[in-house]
N, C-alpha and C positions, 0 to 999 in steps of 0.2 A: 851500220846495220847490225841487227841483232845476230844474224848468222855469223858475221865477221867477229863480233865480240865473243860469241860462244865458241867459235873455232880458233881463237888465238890463245896464246900462252903455252907454257911448257907442260901443263897437265891437262888431263881430260876435263871437259866441262862438268860443272857440278850438277847434281840431280836437279836442283832448283832452276839452273840455267836451261837445262834440257826441257824441263816441264814448261817453263815460260816460253821457250821457242816453239814447242809443239802447240801450246795453247794459242799463242798469237798467230802462228801459221794457219791453224784451223779457222780462227776468226777471220783472217785475211781471205782465205778461200771462200768463206761464206759471203763476205762482202763483194768479192770479185764475181761470184755467181750471180748475186743480186744485181750488180751493175750490168753484167752481160745480158741478163734477162730483160732488164729495163731497156737497154739499148736495142735489143732485138725486137721488142714489142712496140716501143714508143717512137723510135727514130723513124721508121718508115711512115708512120702517120704524120709526124712533124715535117718530114721532107715533102710529103704530098701537099701539105698546107703551104710550105715555103714555095714549092714549085708553082702552085696555083696563084700565088701572089707575085710571081715573077722574080723570086729571090733565089740565090744559090742554095743548093742542098748542103746539109751538114754531112761530113764523112768521118766515121770513127777513125781514130789514129792511135797507134801505140807509141808514137813519138813522144819522148819526154820533153816537157816544157823546160827550157833552159832559164835559169835565173838571170835577171839583168845584172850587169856588173855594177858594183857600188861606185858612184861617182860623186865627187865633192865639188860643189860649185863655189 
């Protein structure tokens, strides 16, 4: 993660590292706001359609999707 990279080492982060972190953090906040806005406005309508069709509703989750282990066949 960028925060981990910026925060490691024996010296303070460089000005460029701090600027990159701040810029990317701000962009991430914008994207998260857009996702939350979409979920709050569109998910109830989608769930109504699903319910009318007799299908299970979708529920938002903050659970992280775990990667599948690499298996060799």
